[in-house]
Backbone as a ProteinNet text record, in pm:
[ID]
protein_1_A
[PRIMARY]
MTTTPEYLIHTDGGSRGNPGPAAYAYTIECPGQPAIEEKGYLGETTNNIAEYTGLIRALEHAMKLGARRVLVHSDSELIINQMNGAYKVKHPGLLPLYKEADELRHAFDHVTLRHVRREHNKRTDRLCNEALDAAAGRAPAASTYSPKLTKNSPAPAAPEDPNRRDLERLVRDDVLTCLRASAAAWARDKDGKLQAEHVWEQIWSILIEAGVLKKRKG
[TERTIARY]
84.2	0	88.5	61.7	140.2	95.8	192.3	161.8	171.4	69.6	72.3	177.5	270.6	376.7	321.3	385	346.7	443.1	389	468.1	489.7	611.6	645.2	658.4	580.5	580.5	625.7	715	747.2	701.2	628.4	581.2	624	631.1	664.5	614.3	605.2	567.6	613.7	645.9	692.4	684.2	687.3	689.4	786.5	849.9	940.7	862.8	805.7	705.1	571	475.2	346	231.5	181.5	216.6	348.8	400.1	523.3	551.7	665.3	700.8	699.9	630.8	607.8	639.5	667.1	697.1	651.1	638.8	606.9	709.4	718.3	807.1	757.5	793.9	763.4	858.9	872.6	946.2	856.1	876.5	799.8	898.6	885.8	971.9	886.7	927	862.4	971.4	966.1	1069.2	1089.9	1215.9	1248.5	1237.7	1203.3	1189.2	1274.4	1319.8	1398.4	1313.1	1376.4	1305.4	1272.6	1159.5	1113	1121.4	1172.1	1176.4	1107.3	1016.2	946.5	939	941.3	929.9	862.7	802.9	736.7	720.6	727.3	710.2	563.3	507.9	365.5	333.8	433.5	404.6	385.5	320.3	302.7	176.2	190.2	77.3	113	37.6	55.5	110.2	149.4	214	130.9	11.1	-69.3	-105.8	-130.8	-170.4	-53.4	68.8	185.8	196.5	168.2	171.6	66.3	-55.4	-161.8	-130.8	-70.9	-37.1	61.3	163.2	259.2	192.6	100.5	28.7	-56	-129.7	-218.3	-138.4	-31.9	48.3	113.2	156.3	219.6	120	-1.3	-102.9	-143.5	-155.3	-186.1	-78.7	46.8	158.2	159.8	138.4	137.1	26	-87.4	-199	-162.9	-93.5	-52.5	47.6	124.6	221.5	156.6	28.5	-42.6	-39.6	0.5	5.8	-134.4	-144.4	-271.6	-262.3	-141.5	-118.3	-9.2	-35.5	55.4	75.5	199.9	234.5	291	225.5	265.9	330.7	448.1	517	519.9	482.4	485.7	525.2	600.2	635.8	535.5	424.7	318.4	218.4	229.9	139.5	-4.4	-22.5	-158.1	-224.9	-154.9	-212.5	-244.3	-151.6	-173.9	-292.1	-300.8	-413.1	-545.7	-544.6	-668.1	-707.8	-612.9	-643.4	-689.2	-637.6	-675.6	-796	-854.4	-977.3	-958	-832.9	-809.4	-841.5	-818.3	-851.2	-953.3	-1044.5	-1139.6	-1074	-1113.9	-1064.3	-1163.1	-1123.6	-1214.7	-1184.2	-1060.4	-1023.8	-1082.1	-1160.8	-1225.9	-1127.6	-1005.2	-906.9	-846.8	-854.6	-798.3	-900.1	-1027.2	-1129.9	-1132.2	-1125.6	-1125.5	-1004.6	-889	-770.2	-781.6	-836.5	-859.2	-951.9	-1060.5	-1155.3	-1090.7	-1007.2	-939.1	-844.1	-767.5	-675.1	-751.4	-865	-945.3	-1003.1	-1048.5	-1100.2	-990.1	-872.3	-760.5	-724.6	-725.2	-690.6	-783.8	-911.2	-1008.4	-1009.6	-929.9	-917.7	-819	-738.8	-644.2	-710	-647.4	-695.4	-667.2	-551.2	-514.8	-412.9	-437.2	-343.9	-324.9	-199.6	-165	-93.8	-140.7	-78.2	-15.1	115.2	189.9	275.4	271.2	355.7	495.3	596.4	735.7	803	909.3	983.9	1061.1	1096.7	1162.1	1290.3	1364	1490.4	1470.9	1348.8	1318.7	1253.5	1254	1193.3	1288.5	1418.4	1517.8	1522.9	1497.7	1510.3	1409.6	1284	1182.9	1200.8	1252.1	1282.6	1387.8	1490.2	1593.6	1534.1	1444.9	1382.4	1299.4	1227.3	1149.3	1240.3	1350.7	1444.7	1504.9	1531.6	1584.7	1485.3	1356.1	1253.3	1241.4	1249.7	1240.1	1363.5	1481.2	1603.9	1603.7	1555.3	1551.6	1456.3	1351.4	1251.5	1288.9	1387.7	1426.1	1474	1425.8	1468.5	1378.2	1274.9	1178.7	1040.3	951.1	815.2	747.3	675.6	604.8	505.7	499	403.8	263.8	165.8	26.5	-5.3	-80.8	-111	-254.8	-314.4	-450.2	-446	-326.6	-311.3	-266.9	-311.4	-276.9	-209.5	-30.8	58.8	110.2	398.4	469.2	602.9	646.8	781.2	877.4	960.2	1058.4	1152.8	1189	1253.7	1376.9	1464.2	1591.5	1598.8	1484.6	1484.2	1441.4	1508.3	1463.4	1331.1	1241.8	1109.9	1100.7	1069.7	1048.7	922.2	911.2	792.1	668.1	566.1	442.8	368.5	306.8	229	106.4	54.3	-65.9	-178.1	-237.7	-342.1	-478.8	-560.1	-692	-783.7	-749.4	-832.1	-769.6	-684.7	-612.3	-707.2	-815.3	-908.6	-968.5	-1002.8	-1055.2	-949.6	-824.4	-716	-699.7	-702.3	-687.3	-800.9	-921	-1034.5	-1016.8	-969.9	-949.5	-840.6	-731.3	-623.4	-672	-744.9	-799.2	-888.7	-976.1	-1066.8	-989.5	-883.6	-804.2	-730.6	-674.5	-602.1	-699.3	-814.5	-913.2	-962.9	-982.9	-1024.5	-919.2	-792.6	-682.5	-680.1	-696.9	-694.2	-812.1	-930.1	-1046.9	-1031.6	-980.1	-958.6	-855.2	-751.7	-648.1	-703.2	-785.3	-846	-934	-1010.2	-1095.2	-1010.6	-899.2	-810	-748	-706.4	-649.2	-752.5	-877.5	-982.4	-1005.1	-988.6	-1008.5	-883.4	-767.7	-640.4	-586.9	-601.1	-554.4	-406.2	-347.1	-206.2	-112.2	-168.2	-86	-6.8	-64.7	6.4	18.8	-81.7	-75.2	4.9	118.6	207.4	180.9	210.3	193.3	278	395.1	481.6	413	331.6	260.7	159	90.2	-9.4	59.1	174	246.5	290.1	335.6	377.1	260	140.2	22.7	-8	-3.9	-31.9	75.8	202.7	313.5	292	248.5	224.9	113.6	6.4	-104.1	-56.3	22.7	70.6	167.5	251.8	345.8	271.1	179.6	108.9	22.1	-19.3	-98.6	-10.6	122.9	214.2	232.2	182.5	194.4	336.7	399.1	534.9	622.5	752.5	847.5	889.8	916.4	966.2	1104.3	1132.8	1266.8	1361.9	1484.6	1584.1	1648.1	1694.4	1763.9	1672.2
-118.6	0	124.7	217.5	339.6	442.8	495.6	598	735.4	817.5	953.4	1035.2	1096.9	1173.4	1295.9	1331.7	1451	1563.8	1675.1	1793.4	1873.6	1917.2	1998.4	2144.3	2230.4	2373.3	2451.3	2546.8	2647.4	2782.5	2858	2988.6	3097	3218.3	3332.9	3459.5	3565.3	3696.3	3800.4	3919	4019.9	4159.5	4258.1	4397.2	4474.9	4573.6	4660.8	4782.9	4770.7	4864.3	4794	4837.8	4768.3	4871	4915.8	4866	4922.5	4860.6	4904	4818.9	4840.6	4757.5	4610.3	4527.9	4389.9	4291	4167.4	4061.2	3928.5	3830.3	3693.7	3599.8	3478.4	3377.8	3239.7	3142.2	3003.4	2910.1	2790.4	2683.1	2560.4	2478.9	2354.9	2242.6	2135.7	2018.9	1894.7	1808.9	1679.8	1577.5	1458.7	1357.9	1328.1	1329.3	1296.4	1411.6	1531.1	1647.1	1762.8	1850.2	1965.6	2056.9	2113.9	2206.9	2335.4	2394.5	2518.4	2631.7	2746.9	2867.1	2980.8	3049.3	3163.1	3277.8	3400.2	3519	3627.9	3724.7	3832.9	3955.9	4072.5	4200.6	4241.4	4291.2	4321.7	4470.2	4554.8	4695.4	4719.9	4828.5	4863.2	4799.4	4720.6	4651	4606.4	4513.5	4479.4	4339.2	4309.5	4182.9	4060.3	4056.2	3934.7	3903.6	4005.1	3980.1	3924	3966.6	3909.1	3759.9	3722.4	3581	3501	3554	3484	3476	3580.8	3581	3468.9	3453.4	3345.2	3209.1	3190.7	3063	3038	3139.6	3124.3	3094.4	3171.5	3150.2	3011.6	2966.5	2834.7	2722.5	2733.9	2631.2	2630.7	2749.1	2756.6	2687.8	2712.2	2653.1	2501.1	2455.4	2310.4	2241.7	2308.5	2251.8	2237.1	2338.7	2332	2219.4	2186	2077.5	1939.9	1938	1811.2	1750.5	1828.5	1776.7	1741.7	1631.8	1593.1	1594.4	1573.9	1576.3	1680	1769.3	1881.5	1900.1	1925.4	1965.3	2106.2	2200.7	2341.7	2379.6	2436.8	2490.4	2642.6	2710.1	2855.9	2895.9	3007.5	3054.2	3155.9	3175.5	3263.7	3181.2	3187.6	3110.2	3156.5	3286.5	3338.6	3281.4	3283.4	3233.3	3085	3007.3	2863.4	2835.7	2908.9	2887.5	2929.2	3034.3	3073.1	2968.4	2919.2	2819.6	2687.7	2656.4	2531.9	2546.9	2667.8	2688	2719.7	2735.3	2767.1	2913	3002.1	3143.9	3180.6	3270	3322.1	3435	3448.6	3558.5	3673.1	3776.8	3887.8	4011.6	4025.4	4145.7	4139.4	4240.5	4236.3	4231.4	4283	4279.5	4142.2	4055.7	3921.5	3817	3843.3	3741.9	3693	3781.2	3730.6	3642	3675.6	3594	3459.8	3461.5	3336.1	3244.3	3300.6	3220.5	3163.3	3243.6	3195.8	3081	3096.7	2991	2865.6	2884.3	2769.5	2693.4	2765.7	2699.4	2621.5	2679.7	2609.6	2483.6	2495	2379.1	2262	2290	2182.2	2127.1	2186.3	2131.5	2014.9	1998.2	1887.2	1769.1	1652.3	1536	1551.9	1607.9	1624.7	1736.8	1827.7	1937.2	1947.6	1948.9	1971.9	2105.4	2191.5	2322.3	2322.2	2344.2	2327.9	2450.6	2496	2608.1	2557.3	2629.8	2598.8	2725.3	2708.4	2823.9	2890	3014.7	3093	3028.4	2961.2	2901.3	2786.5	2735.2	2628.7	2684.3	2815.5	2879.2	2983.1	2961.8	3061.3	3080.1	2973.4	2982.3	3080.4	3069	3159.7	3301.3	3312.2	3444.3	3513.8	3438.8	3495.1	3540.3	3460.4	3496	3623.2	3637.4	3759.7	3881.9	3870.6	3982.6	4014.8	3912.1	3935.5	4014.5	3977.2	4047.8	4192.7	4215.4	4351.5	4433.6	4371.6	4442.5	4480.2	4387.9	4414.7	4529.3	4543.3	4647.8	4781.4	4782.7	4907.1	5010.8	5135.2	5242.9	5265.9	5183.7	5208.4	5222.9	5287.9	5309.3	5174.9	5153.9	5027.9	5001.8	4875.5	4837.1	4835.9	4865.1	4858	4715.9	4698.5	4564.4	4555.8	4440.7	4416.3	4365.3	4328.3	4283.1	4399.9	4397.2	4513.4	4481.9	4332.9	4270.3	4334.6	4166.9	4119.1	4179	4215.7	4267.1	4157.5	4183.9	4085.2	4063	3937.4	3900.4	3981.8	4005.1	4069.3	4212	4273.9	4407.1	4512.7	4628.3	4736.1	4790.9	4819.5	4868.9	5018.3	5096.5	5238.8	5261.5	5379.8	5410.1	5397.4	5329.7	5310.6	5443.9	5469.7	5592.5	5589.5	5705.7	5713.9	5635.6	5546.6	5458.4	5512.3	5553.2	5605.6	5499.3	5372.1	5264	5201.1	5280.4	5226.9	5172.4	5242.3	5198	5062.3	5042.4	4912.8	4804.5	4837.9	4741	4700.2	4799.3	4768.9	4678.7	4704.4	4619.8	4476.7	4462.1	4329.4	4253.3	4323.2	4259.3	4217.9	4307.6	4276.1	4153.5	4147	4033.2	3903.6	3909.2	3789.3	3741.3	3836.8	3799.1	3740.8	3803.6	3752.4	3613.8	3592.7	3461.2	3356.3	3392	3302.1	3269.2	3371.1	3350.4	3265.5	3290.6	3211.5	3065.6	3044.1	2907.3	2836	2909.4	2850.4	2817.9	2908.2	2883.1	2759.1	2744.3	2625.8	2499.8	2509.9	2394.4	2355.2	2455.9	2425.9	2359.8	2402	2343.3	2195.6	2162.9	2024.1	1939.4	2003.1	1931.2	1911.3	1791.4	1761.8	1726.8	1698.1	1657.8	1775.2	1892.3	2010	2011.7	1960	1956.3	2095.7	2178.9	2314.7	2402.6	2450.3	2530.8	2680.1	2759	2903.8	2959	2897.4	2942.2	2928.7	2822.1	2803	2914.1	2952.8	3060.4	3191.5	3217.3	3341.3	3345.7	3233.3	3231.2	3268.2	3221.4	3254.3	3403.6	3458.7	3601.7	3685	3643.7	3714.1	3718.1	3603.6	3596.7	3691.6	3698.6	3788.8	3933.9	3971.8	4110	4144.4	4048.9	4072.8	4086.7	3993.3	3993.9	4118.5	4176.3	4299.2	4423.9	4404	4517.3	4590.9	4535.3	4600.7	4587	4470.4	4444.7	4415.6	4428.6	4393.9	4248.6	4181.6	4045.5	4042.2	3933.7	3914.1	3893.1	3942.4	3919.7	3784.4	3726.9	3599.3	3484.8
0	0	0	-91.3	-103.8	-0.7	72.7	171.6	107.5	126	71.4	143.8	71.9	139.1	210.8	320.4	395.2	361.4	318	287.1	415	437.4	555	512.1	574.9	544.2	667.3	646.2	747.6	693	772	727.2	825.8	774.2	858.4	792.1	869.6	819.1	918.4	872.1	964.9	906.6	995.1	951.7	1037.2	978.6	1052.3	1096.8	1214.2	1261	1251	1329.5	1329.9	1332.9	1214.9	1081.7	1031.3	925.7	863.7	741.8	675.2	560.5	601.1	524.4	566.5	455.3	497.5	402.5	459.9	372.2	413.8	351.3	404.2	346.9	386.5	305.3	341	270.1	326.9	263.3	256.8	155	138.1	111.8	189.1	172.3	156.5	63.4	43.4	15.2	77.7	55.7	-92.3	-134	-272.1	-369.1	-320.1	-407.5	-355.3	-444.9	-398.9	-309.7	-208.5	-119.8	-194.7	-159.2	-222.6	-120.8	-164.5	-81.5	-156	-88.4	-149	-48.6	-101.6	-16.7	-98	-29.6	-100.5	-13.8	-78.3	-9.9	-17.8	92	99.5	103.7	112.9	135.8	284.3	319.6	461	515.2	618.4	677.5	818.9	878.8	1019.9	1038.8	1162.9	1196	1160.2	1214.4	1202.2	1058.2	978	839.7	760.5	794	729	758.9	882.8	921.2	843.3	839.8	766.9	617.4	563.3	421.5	389.6	475.3	455	457.2	550.6	560	435.7	392.9	276	150.3	126.6	5.8	6	123.9	133.4	103.2	157	130.6	-16	-75	-217.8	-301.6	-266.9	-341.2	-324.4	-200.3	-175.1	-253	-265.2	-340.5	-488.3	-543.1	-682.9	-706.9	-601.9	-612.6	-601.8	-567.7	-555.4	-417.2	-316.4	-179.9	-130.6	-55.6	6.4	158.7	210.1	354.6	382.6	480.1	505.1	655.5	693.6	830.2	823.3	892	889.1	1022.1	1015.7	1132.5	1123.6	1232	1239.5	1380.2	1393.5	1527.1	1581.5	1509.6	1559	1639.4	1771.3	1856.1	1839.9	1818.9	1803.1	1678.2	1565	1440.2	1451.1	1506.2	1519.3	1611.2	1721.9	1814.1	1752	1671.7	1603.1	1500	1422.1	1320.8	1383	1501.8	1568.6	1660.5	1663.7	1740.2	1886.5	1933.1	2073.9	2104.2	2007.2	2020.6	1913.6	1949	1851.7	1772	1647	1563.1	1576.4	1649.5	1677.5	1594.4	1549.6	1475.5	1334.9	1295.2	1163.6	1047	1066.1	958.8	936.2	1037.6	1026.2	982.6	1007.2	981.9	837.2	735.4	597.2	567.4	623.5	601.2	671.4	792	864.1	783.6	731.2	654.7	528.7	463	342.1	375.8	483.9	525.5	565.9	631.8	676.6	557.4	456.4	336	265.3	256.4	194.6	272.4	404.7	486.2	458.5	444.6	425.8	283.4	195.3	60.2	55.8	161.5	169.5	241.5	228.7	303.2	451.7	483.1	624.6	637.8	731.4	759.6	910.3	953.6	1093.8	1104.1	1194	1215.2	1353.1	1359.2	1483.4	1511.8	1638.5	1679.9	1711.1	1661.1	1691.5	1742.5	1816.4	1866.3	1753.7	1773.7	1668.6	1618.9	1709.2	1666.5	1568.2	1560.4	1464.1	1337.5	1323.9	1206.6	1145.8	1163.5	1123.1	971.7	897.9	752.5	694.2	737.5	685.6	739.9	861.2	916.1	829.9	788	701	568.3	512.7	385.2	397.8	508.9	532.5	536.1	607.5	616.4	480.8	400.1	265.5	181.1	190.9	113.7	159.1	290	342.7	305.9	312.6	277	128.7	44.9	-99.4	-132	-51.6	-76.9	-15.4	72.5	141.1	39.6	57.3	-29.8	-148.3	-163.2	-270.2	-209.1	-281.4	-231.2	-214.4	-102.6	-83.1	-195.2	-235.6	-339.1	-281.2	-366.5	-322.7	-283.4	-176.1	-126.6	-82.5	-109.9	-61.2	80.7	127.4	264.8	349.7	473.1	550.2	677.3	775.7	869.8	981.1	1191.9	1303.7	1295.5	1398.4	1400.6	1357.5	1257.5	1218.3	1334.8	1357.7	1482.5	1517.6	1417.3	1446.2	1391.6	1370.5	1310.4	1411.5	1414.2	1502.4	1453	1546	1508.8	1534.9	1432.3	1455.6	1535.7	1590.9	1669.9	1583	1637	1561.6	1551.2	1435.8	1422.7	1512.5	1538.2	1620.2	1555.8	1631.4	1578.8	1619.4	1523.5	1558.8	1617.7	1595	1648.6	1772.5	1840.8	1956.7	2062.4	2085.1	2188.9	2154	2025.1	1982.2	1997.9	1965.3	1979.4	2125	2216.1	2358.2	2406.5	2355.5	2395.9	2346.5	2221.7	2165.1	2240.4	2273.8	2348	2486	2551.6	2684.2	2677.8	2577.1	2563.3	2541.3	2456.6	2429.6	2554.2	2630.5	2752.2	2855.5	2872.5	2968	2927.2	2796.8	2749.2	2782.1	2761.3	2793.4	2942.5	3027.9	3173	3219.1	3163.6	3203.1	3161.9	3040.2	2993.2	3080	3120.6	3205.6	3343.8	3397.7	3528.6	3524.2	3415.9	3401.9	3389.1	3315.9	3299.1	3432.4	3511.5	3642.2	3733.8	3724.2	3807.7	3772.8	3642.8	3599.9	3618.6	3610.6	3606.8	3748.3	3797.9	3933.5	3937.6	3819.8	3815.6	3790.7	3768.8	3749.3	3620.6	3511.8	3384.3	3321.3	3343.8	3289.4	3383.8	3336.5	3418.9	3395.2	3498.6	3486.5	3371.5	3346.5	3238.2	3102.3	3085.8	2960.5	2937.9	3045.3	3035.1	3001.5	3065.1	3036.4	2890.6	2834.9	2694.6	2603.7	2636.7	2556.2	2564.3	2686.1	2702.9	2634.3	2649.3	2584.2	2433.2	2376.6	2232.5	2190.3	2269.1	2237.9	2235.3	2334.7	2344.6	2231.8	2193.7	2084.1	1952.4	1925.1	1797.8	1782.9	1895.1	1890.3	1878.4	1888	1878.9	2009.4	2121	2250.3	2303.4	2277.8	2319.7	2198	2216.7	2111.4	2129.2	2017.5	2023.2	2085.4	2159	2209.9	2093.9	2106	2001.6	2022	1909.3	1915.5	1889.8
[MASK]
++++++++++++++++++++++++++++++++++++++++++++++++++++++++++++++++++++++++++++++++++++++++++++++++++++++++++++++++++++++++++++++++++++++++++++++++++++++++++++++++++++++++++++++++++++++++++++++++++++++++++++++++++++++++++

């Protein structure tokens, strides 16, 4: 019996400033085939949309290659948790991208979306920086997408956001949802499997993806 090969995808997206000049990147690997690397400049947009763009473009490419089973690795805990149903997608700017990614996912026989630490996603991070460096010094291209601080890039001060109050409300709601879910898990979990450090990582990810905090370097 022939086993359907599983394609391994790494995706990333980032912006220098939030919003700011942004790019996405992905790699696709399949046993017995040359590895694929892709990157693209998005113009000025926000962190999360760059992440979703990388995921969408990677799934589209894998579909064209004939993939039926896919394993996706991303260092965006927020995106992975939203795609896996752990977090709700509340931001109106992300909902259309989430729906597009979800439709693509269900076009495959099987898709696994897994969060990995940044050190396991260095290749796509490098590709994102290459796309941003190549675009530096020219006017941003028009983009239908509107994106994350690139891991090793200095972030200029963010411009005044007229929707700051809405952003603060969304972040507050996401953090409270995380805390309530953790409290419920602790009430059910008598063995103490859920550690406080795990909850902090989730909250840290929410704050970073919202642009409230800067990503750690390295």
